[in-house]
C-alpha positions as CSV (number, residue, x, y, z in Angstrom):
1,X,0.1,0.7,0.5
2,X,3.0,0.3,-1.8
3,X,6.4,-1.0,-0.8
4,X,9.8,-0.6,-2.5
5,X,11.7,-3.8,-1.9
6,X,14.8,-5.5,-3.1
7,X,14.5,-7.6,-6.3
8,X,16.9,-9.7,-8.3
9,X,17.8,-6.7,-10.5
10,X,17.6,-4.0,-7.9
11,X,14.8,-2.2,-6.1
12,X,11.3,-2.9,-7.3
13,X,7.7,-2.0,-6.3
14,X,5.9,-4.9,-4.6
15,X,3.1,-4.8,-7.1
16,X,2.8,-3.9,-10.8
17,X,-0.7,-2.3,-10.7
18,X,-2.9,-0.6,-8.2
19,X,-6.5,0.6,-8.7
20,X,-7.8,3.2,-6.3
21,X,-10.9,5.5,-6.0
22,X,-10.5,9.2,-6.5
23,X,-9.3,11.1,-3.4
24,X,-7.4,8.1,-2.1
25,X,-4.1,8.7,-0.3
26,X,-1.5,6.1,-1.5
27,X,1.3,5.5,0.9
28,X,4.6,4.0,-0.2
29,X,7.4,2.8,2.0
30,X,11.1,2.2,1.1
31,X,12.1,-1.2,2.5
32,X,15.6,-1.2,1.0
33,X,18.8,-0.2,2.6
34,X,19.5,2.5,0.0
35,X,17.6,5.8,-0.6
36,X,15.2,5.5,-3.5
37,X,13.7,8.1,-5.8
38,X,10.8,7.7,-8.1
39,X,9.2,9.7,-10.8
40,X,5.5,10.4,-10.8
41,X,5.0,12.2,-14.1
42,X,7.7,14.9,-14.4
43,X,8.6,15.7,-10.7
44,X,10.7,13.2,-8.7
45,X,10.2,12.3,-5.1
46,X,12.8,10.7,-2.8
47,X,12.6,8.3,0.2
48,X,15.3,7.7,2.7
49,X,16.3,4.1,3.4
50,X,14.6,1.5,5.6
51,X,11.0,2.2,6.5
52,X,10.8,5.9,5.4
53,X,7.3,6.6,4.0
54,X,5.8,9.1,1.7
55,X,2.3,9.7,0.4
56,X,0.4,11.1,-2.6
57,X,-3.3,12.0,-2.7
58,X,-5.0,11.0,-5.9
59,X,-7.2,14.1,-6.1
60,X,-7.2,14.8,-9.9
61,X,-9.8,13.7,-12.3
62,X,-9.8,10.0,-13.0
63,X,-6.6,9.0,-14.7
64,X,-3.8,6.5,-14.9
65,X,-0.3,7.3,-13.9
66,X,3.0,5.3,-13.9
67,X,5.6,5.5,-11.2
68,X,9.2,4.7,-12.2
69,X,12.1,4.0,-9.8
70,X,15.2,6.1,-10.7
71,X,17.5,3.3,-9.5
72,X,15.9,0.7,-11.7
73,X,14.1,2.0,-14.7
74,X,12.5,-1.5,-15.2
75,X,10.6,-1.1,-11.9
76,X,7.3,0.5,-12.6
77,X,3.9,0.7,-10.9
78,X,0.7,1.8,-12.8
79,X,-2.0,3.4,-10.6
80,X,-5.5,3.7,-12.1
81,X,-7.7,6.2,-10.4
82,X,-11.4,5.6,-10.9
83,X,-14.3,8.1,-10.8
84,X,-15.6,6.6,-7.5
85,X,-14.7,8.8,-4.5
86,X,-13.0,7.1,-1.5
87,X,-15.1,6.8,1.7
């Protein structure tokens, strides 16, 4: 699970890196009072404020992807997807 929380310079992810096996569903939750949007590759996804959750399934071939918060471009999370399949 990944949380979006308040940081000293605005919203941030609660971790910088996440390693998951292929076919994992990653859930992220907005814990800030403001709506947040993040970019996963080209498309953007939005989360309403306070406790709203979204999910993405890591079903593509093993890869690394970086999420960026639209409200704070310094806030990034790198997800590394391995060849191992989730149980």
